[in-house]
Wavefront OBJ file of the C-alpha trace (Angstrom):
o trace
v 86.442 84.054 98.173
v 85.189 80.569 98.997
v 88.384 79.697 100.874
v 88.119 82.911 102.909
v 84.543 82.083 103.903
v 85.461 78.491 104.685
v 88.254 79.601 107.034
v 85.687 81.551 109.063
v 83.930 78.293 110.021
v 87.028 76.155 110.582
v 88.426 75.601 114.087
v 91.022 78.141 115.187
v 92.747 76.049 117.836
v 95.444 73.486 117.097
v 93.466 70.738 118.839
v 90.348 71.403 116.762
v 92.303 71.538 113.521
v 94.169 68.347 114.369
v 90.890 66.580 115.118
v 89.484 67.870 111.829
v 92.506 66.501 109.955
v 91.810 63.103 111.491
v 88.044 63.112 111.010
v 87.846 64.311 107.407
v 89.804 61.365 105.896
v 87.903 58.875 108.064
v 84.530 60.307 107.050
v 85.561 60.465 103.401
v 86.676 56.822 103.528
v 83.422 55.800 105.207
v 81.371 57.572 102.558
v 83.324 56.106 99.640
v 83.197 52.568 101.048
v 79.500 52.929 101.863
v 78.631 54.177 98.386
v 80.607 51.394 96.727
v 79.064 48.783 99.028
v 75.526 50.065 98.508
v 75.993 50.195 94.752
v 77.322 46.657 94.534
v 74.945 45.202 97.105
v 71.697 46.818 96.103
v 72.320 46.843 92.383
v 74.272 43.610 91.941
v 73.081 41.185 94.595
v 69.483 42.410 94.566
v 69.182 42.092 90.795
v 70.609 38.583 90.849
v 68.277 37.406 93.643
v 65.240 38.989 91.980
v 66.176 37.459 88.622
v 66.334 33.996 90.246
v 62.926 34.498 91.841
v 61.399 35.586 88.533
v 61.909 32.028 87.203
v 59.674 30.675 89.967
v 57.078 33.365 89.309
v 56.949 32.623 85.589
v 56.706 28.903 86.342
v 53.673 29.458 88.597
v 52.018 31.818 86.124
v 52.550 29.359 83.218
v 50.913 26.506 85.152
v 47.990 28.675 86.253
v 47.366 29.805 82.669
v 47.401 26.139 81.542
v 44.607 25.160 83.978
v 41.215 24.158 82.435
v 39.104 26.218 84.832
v 39.307 28.711 87.685
v 39.088 26.116 90.489
v 41.907 24.078 88.988
v 43.968 27.275 88.563
v 43.415 28.147 92.224
v 44.502 24.694 93.343
v 47.595 24.763 91.149
v 48.547 28.237 92.411
v 48.112 27.211 96.065
v 50.090 23.970 95.613
v 52.992 25.560 93.746
v 53.029 28.570 96.083
v 53.290 26.288 99.125
v 56.094 24.304 97.511
v 58.024 27.496 96.626
v 57.337 29.288 99.927
v 54.734 31.771 98.651
v 51.173 32.651 99.461
v 48.837 32.547 96.427
v 45.307 33.931 96.072
v 43.494 33.923 92.731
v 41.042 36.691 91.929
v 42.476 39.583 94.024
v 42.464 42.860 92.161
v 45.360 45.335 92.586
v 44.837 47.762 95.474
v 46.850 50.515 93.753
v 47.344 51.527 90.137
v 51.123 51.895 90.655
v 53.937 50.136 92.518
v 54.464 50.996 96.203
v 57.755 51.411 98.077
v 59.246 53.660 100.759
v 61.456 56.586 99.775
v 64.630 55.164 101.328
v 64.127 51.628 99.948
v 67.007 51.564 97.482
v 66.873 47.831 96.875
v 63.117 48.029 96.258
v 63.726 50.126 93.165
v 65.890 47.361 91.697
v 63.342 44.671 92.659
v 60.571 46.512 90.825
v 62.825 47.138 87.833
v 63.830 43.467 87.424
v 60.339 42.008 88.035
v 58.731 44.412 85.562
v 61.308 43.439 82.974
v 61.419 39.655 83.528
v 57.717 39.061 84.313
v 55.568 40.973 81.781
v 52.311 39.949 83.496
v 53.159 42.067 86.560
v 50.300 44.382 87.601
v 51.435 45.576 91.032
v 54.480 45.290 93.310
v 53.838 46.388 96.907
v 56.940 46.841 99.106
v 55.433 49.357 101.516
v 52.500 47.648 103.249
v 54.718 45.087 104.978
v 58.454 45.828 104.939
v 59.254 42.148 105.546
v 57.104 40.892 102.664
v 56.784 41.492 98.917
v 53.148 41.471 97.751
v 52.674 41.170 93.986
v 49.706 40.897 91.608
v 50.010 39.262 88.142
v 47.584 38.947 85.239
v 46.543 35.356 84.344
v 43.992 33.687 82.078
v 41.747 33.163 85.105
v 42.025 36.641 86.652
v 44.549 38.501 88.820
v 46.815 36.307 90.941
v 48.284 37.643 94.207
v 51.607 36.172 95.273
v 53.381 37.073 98.493
v 56.882 36.060 99.515
v 59.540 37.082 102.042
v 61.576 40.163 101.272
v 64.749 38.242 102.056
v 64.318 36.272 98.822
v 65.045 39.340 96.670
v 67.459 41.333 98.850
v 69.825 40.655 101.761
v 68.016 40.535 105.086
v 70.681 42.505 107.031
v 72.416 44.828 104.560
v 73.135 47.367 107.298
v 75.490 45.129 109.259
v 78.556 46.063 107.233
v 77.675 49.750 107.462
v 77.253 49.510 111.219
v 80.550 47.648 111.489
v 82.347 50.304 109.438
v 80.780 53.143 111.429
v 81.627 51.487 114.760
v 85.196 50.736 113.712
v 85.637 54.274 112.382
v 84.320 55.748 115.633
v 86.652 53.571 117.708
v 89.655 54.514 115.581
v 88.672 58.181 115.807
v 88.565 58.049 119.611
v 91.955 56.347 119.720
v 93.383 58.941 117.316
v 92.002 61.805 119.414
v 93.658 60.358 122.526
v 97.002 60.175 120.738
v 96.461 63.659 119.322
v 95.798 65.029 122.799
v 99.041 63.550 124.063
v 100.933 65.087 121.158
v 99.356 68.519 121.607
v 99.800 68.681 125.381
v 103.529 69.662 125.161
v 102.688 72.353 122.597
v 99.976 73.811 124.820
v 102.364 73.701 127.782
v 105.036 75.530 125.777
v 102.508 78.193 124.739
v 101.378 78.578 128.366
v 104.935 78.996 129.649
v 105.831 81.439 126.857
v 102.696 83.522 127.551
v 103.454 83.569 131.270
v 107.051 84.639 130.623
v 105.775 87.493 128.490
v 103.725 88.590 131.517
v 106.686 88.445 133.846
v 106.049 84.984 135.340
v 108.760 82.331 135.299
v 106.983 78.959 135.257
v 108.929 75.685 135.410
v 109.159 73.915 132.050
v 110.789 70.768 130.718
v 110.776 70.024 126.953
v 108.634 67.020 126.069
v 106.758 65.525 123.123
v 107.931 64.984 119.566
v 111.441 65.904 118.430
v 110.269 69.126 116.793
v 108.371 70.195 119.922
v 111.372 69.346 122.098
v 113.584 71.435 119.826
v 111.188 74.377 120.088
v 111.052 73.972 123.883
v 114.836 73.856 124.163
v 115.098 76.984 121.983
v 112.601 78.737 124.244
v 114.579 77.814 127.360
v 117.791 79.121 125.785
v 116.036 82.355 124.851
v 114.552 82.724 128.330
v 117.910 82.109 129.960
v 119.584 84.691 127.733
v 116.931 87.273 128.538
v 117.210 86.576 132.260
v 121.012 86.863 132.098
v 120.677 90.112 130.220
v 118.269 91.484 132.826
v 120.555 90.368 135.631
v 123.602 91.938 133.998
v 121.722 95.168 133.377
v 120.568 95.262 136.988
v 124.125 94.783 138.228
v 125.357 97.463 135.852
v 122.686 99.873 137.034
v 123.588 99.231 140.640
v 127.171 100.144 139.856
v 126.109 103.228 137.872
v 123.887 104.327 140.734
v 126.729 104.002 143.227
v 129.296 105.664 140.965
v 127.042 108.631 140.131
v 125.652 109.259 143.582
v 129.091 109.392 145.198
v 130.288 112.456 143.225
v 126.852 114.058 143.676
v 127.270 113.720 147.419
v 130.689 115.373 147.186
v 129.157 118.165 145.098
v 126.549 118.782 147.782
v 129.231 118.857 150.455
v 131.318 121.297 148.430
v 128.309 123.541 147.771
v 127.566 123.718 151.470
v 131.048 125.165 152.011
v 130.732 127.966 149.432
v 130.765 131.475 150.822
v 128.275 132.872 148.283
v 124.763 131.542 149.162
v 123.211 132.698 145.838
v 125.799 130.897 143.748
v 125.519 127.797 145.951
v 121.713 127.754 145.614
v 121.907 127.891 141.819
v 124.417 125.054 141.670
v 122.433 123.072 144.219
v 119.435 123.213 141.868
v 121.549 121.726 139.091
v 122.655 118.901 141.405
v 119.019 118.211 142.392
v 117.975 118.073 138.751
v 120.848 115.705 137.960
v 119.866 113.439 140.845
v 116.251 113.478 139.668
v 117.403 112.489 136.178
v 119.439 109.600 137.576
v 116.503 108.361 139.675
v 114.140 108.491 136.689
v 116.621 106.681 134.447
v 117.185 103.949 137.033
v 113.434 103.503 137.480
v 113.002 103.076 133.735
v 115.952 100.741 133.227
v 115.320 98.508 136.280
v 111.621 97.937 135.708
v 111.941 94.227 134.884
v 113.950 93.132 137.930
v 111.068 93.171 140.375
v 110.582 89.521 141.384
v 107.593 87.265 140.827
v 103.957 88.494 140.686
v 101.775 87.956 143.741
v 98.011 88.006 144.317
v 97.041 91.629 144.990
v 93.753 93.379 145.706
v 93.814 96.084 143.016
v 91.297 98.279 144.836
v 93.416 98.418 147.985
v 96.527 99.129 145.893
v 94.834 101.990 144.026
v 93.378 103.578 147.176
v 96.755 103.340 148.896
v 98.458 105.250 146.077
v 95.746 107.929 145.995
v 95.797 108.379 149.796
v 99.568 108.814 149.723
v 99.264 111.589 147.135
v 96.370 113.165 149.009
v 98.419 113.321 152.231
v 100.968 115.391 150.327
v 98.239 117.855 149.359
v 97.768 116.714 145.751
v 94.346 117.120 144.104
v 93.837 113.420 143.355
v 90.446 111.682 143.642
v 89.158 108.154 143.207
v 86.643 107.707 140.405
v 84.598 104.665 139.523
v 85.854 101.423 141.075
v 84.456 98.104 139.852
v 86.490 95.158 141.061
v 86.152 91.854 142.880
v 88.896 89.414 143.821
v 92.640 89.572 143.364
v 95.022 89.797 140.413
v 98.578 88.520 139.945
v 100.714 91.675 139.893
v 104.039 93.043 140.968
v 102.622 95.698 143.293
v 105.769 97.787 143.497
v 105.945 98.314 139.740
v 102.201 99.011 139.405
v 102.445 101.641 142.162
v 105.387 103.206 140.351
v 103.389 103.293 137.088
v 100.439 104.953 138.831
v 102.760 107.436 140.540
v 104.252 108.405 137.173
v 100.845 108.831 135.549
v 99.490 110.830 138.482
v 102.644 112.948 138.543
v 102.252 113.719 134.839
v 98.559 114.511 135.339
v 99.297 117.002 138.148
v 102.261 118.485 136.318
v 100.142 119.500 133.324
v 96.747 119.860 135.033
v 95.223 120.893 138.318
v 93.211 117.766 139.148
v 93.701 114.057 138.617
v 91.211 111.218 138.880
v 92.062 107.523 139.218
v 89.547 104.762 138.445
v 89.572 100.978 138.128
v 87.524 98.390 136.315
v 88.070 94.626 136.319
v 86.375 91.990 134.168
v 86.849 88.260 133.859
v 89.678 88.759 131.355
v 91.353 92.082 132.082
v 92.118 94.815 134.621
v 92.034 98.489 133.632
v 93.647 101.253 135.689
v 92.774 104.737 134.411
v 94.335 108.120 135.264
v 92.676 111.287 133.896
v 93.524 114.964 134.203
v 92.078 118.345 133.222
v 95.196 119.558 131.403
v 95.635 120.372 127.707
v 96.047 116.702 126.755
v 98.077 115.274 123.886
v 97.224 115.267 120.205
v 96.193 111.866 118.910
v 98.927 111.981 116.290
v 101.530 112.332 119.071
v 100.467 109.306 121.161
v 103.158 107.031 119.724
v 105.832 109.688 120.246
v 104.706 110.479 123.807
v 105.530 107.014 125.175
v 109.094 107.000 123.850
v 111.859 107.434 126.460
v 113.240 110.958 127.001
v 110.585 112.561 124.760
v 108.865 115.704 126.099
v 105.955 117.124 124.099
v 106.364 120.695 125.301
v 104.339 122.039 122.407
v 101.331 120.014 123.444
v 101.697 120.066 127.239
v 102.041 123.188 129.317
v 105.661 123.212 130.391
v 105.140 126.118 132.773
v 104.001 123.613 135.380
v 107.400 121.963 135.571
v 109.514 119.993 133.189
v 109.976 116.269 133.483
v 112.604 114.084 131.937
v 110.312 112.370 129.426
v 110.203 108.990 131.167
v 106.847 108.979 132.983
v 104.763 107.437 130.198
v 107.672 105.281 129.016
v 108.043 103.724 132.477
v 104.285 103.101 132.707
v 104.288 101.452 129.291
v 107.308 99.314 130.180
v 105.625 98.134 133.377
v 102.369 97.365 131.551
v 104.212 95.335 128.942
v 106.130 93.413 131.597
v 102.714 92.252 132.886
v 101.586 91.254 129.391
v 99.410 94.369 129.055
v 99.558 97.728 127.339
v 99.369 101.477 127.955
v 96.641 103.237 125.986
v 96.321 106.997 125.658
v 93.201 108.990 124.888
v 91.172 112.037 125.849
v 89.163 112.201 129.067
v 85.455 112.540 128.325
v 84.742 114.382 131.623
v 87.895 116.306 132.478
v 88.997 117.035 128.923
v 92.678 116.285 129.464
v 94.775 113.188 128.941
v 93.317 109.746 129.717
v 95.943 107.047 130.325
v 94.800 103.417 130.688
v 96.967 100.573 131.952
v 95.236 97.423 130.663
v 96.486 94.153 132.134
v 95.301 90.586 131.470
v 93.967 88.620 134.409
l 1 2 3 4 5 6 7 8 9 10 11 12 13 14 15 16 17 18 19 20 21 22 23 24 25 26 27 28 29 30 31 32 33 34 35 36 37 38 39 40 41 42 43 44 45 46 47 48 49 50 51 52 53 54 55 56 57 58 59 60 61 62 63 64 65 66 67 68 69 70 71 72 73 74 75 76 77 78 79 80 81 82 83 84 85 86 87 88 89 90 91 92 93 94 95 96 97 98 99 100 101 102 103 104 105 106 107 108 109 110 111 112 113 114 115 116 117 118 119 120 121 122 123 124 125 126 127 128 129 130 131 132 133 134 135 136 137 138 139 140 141 142 143 144 145 146 147 148 149 150 151 152 153 154 155 156 157 158 159 160 161 162 163 164 165 166 167 168 169 170 171 172 173 174 175 176 177 178 179 180 181 182 183 184 185 186 187 188 189 190 191 192 193 194 195 196 197 198 199 200 201 202 203 204 205 206 207 208 209 210 211 212 213 214 215 216 217 218 219 220 221 222 223 224 225 226 227 228 229 230 231 232 233 234 235 236 237 238 239 240 241 242 243 244 245 246 247 248 249 250 251 252 253 254 255 256 257 258 259 260 261 262 263 264 265 266 267 268 269 270 271 272 273 274 275 276 277 278 279 280 281 282 283 284 285 286 287 288 289 290 291 292 293 294 295 296 297 298 299 300 301 302 303 304 305 306 307 308 309 310 311 312 313 314 315 316 317 318 319 320 321 322 323 324 325 326 327 328 329 330 331 332 333 334 335 336 337 338 339 340 341 342 343 344 345 346 347 348 349 350 351 352 353 354 355 356 357 358 359 360 361 362 363 364 365 366 367 368 369 370 371 372 373 374 375 376 377 378 379 380 381 382 383 384 385 386 387 388 389 390 391 392 393 394 395 396 397 398 399 400 401 402 403 404 405 406 407 408 409 410 411 412 413 414 415 416 417 418 419 420 421 422 423 424 425 426 427 428 429 430 431 432 433 434 435 436 437 438 439 440
């Protein structure tokens, strides 16, 4: 459970995770070294320096107690304080009933601990009034004695220098590591960019670079891309030959039918030839969808309106719905027009009206075709986009039978652009709603 929650806050990108891998050990090392240094410095060195100073304090207090009167005690305290680098004032009462220090003064805790232990006459230790001085009050035979001395005599004057040096060095090493990490991750990001573009039908130039493992992955990608391109090229050549070989006998059939003496029999056979030619055209459209060249910048609004106007000129009941778009998108316009034609043809085959709309955001482009037909059951969406599948039970086949490739071609074209075909139910018209969603 804890690991699952922790993953939610960790970076998702490779660069962020790599930086985290570098920073965590550095920070852990800094913390460990700092703790060890602070422990040894503030507990070891401070105790030793305070213990040495306590000898001087006990020496002064012993001489003051041995004085015959108060004036002699004051003179002895002033003389010894001057010789030992302290200020001494006899007769000053403590200003606080307890010792004073700031919350973050770690060494001050050890100073108070050692002085209280080694000098029993201690009444007050003030480390807060002046951070550069230690003001103390001790009990003597002639009244309270105030002694002040520099803080540097009981603790190091610049204990932060090592910490600053470690932090600065760690920061410098972190920056250098991030620069090296960026250079190592750049080939990986480039490979991901080229692979994503290839999935969307774009063939970007790429040369393997980086570490041996990254170069191996890049070389494997190039081999895979070359095999796919060869396969597409071979399929295109095969389809061209199939198209030529099939259309030639169909042409001879048409010529033979025109020479038949019985017009009724010729008309019936001519219908079979037309249906066969329609099947061949649909199959070729489906199988040759990937060999369409490189994407170009296209105004999707102009493309959509051009398709709708072409259908409207033929008398089809097709209208333009909501259009929200600005700018251009990288598309293969011929294939997108074919996908829209197939969706509109399906909409008019099973309904009486079709509506085409468009919406574009910063990340995606959505082309929607809706109709007022009977629609498709949600459980049959996956089956409907398979090639050569006709859902006659769900769609009214009295309006004309297709070959079961309209949605399959649209889905194939959407996938070749890195997008998807999504089916649903039209909220307004009540029939099928087909969305072609493409990344920008």
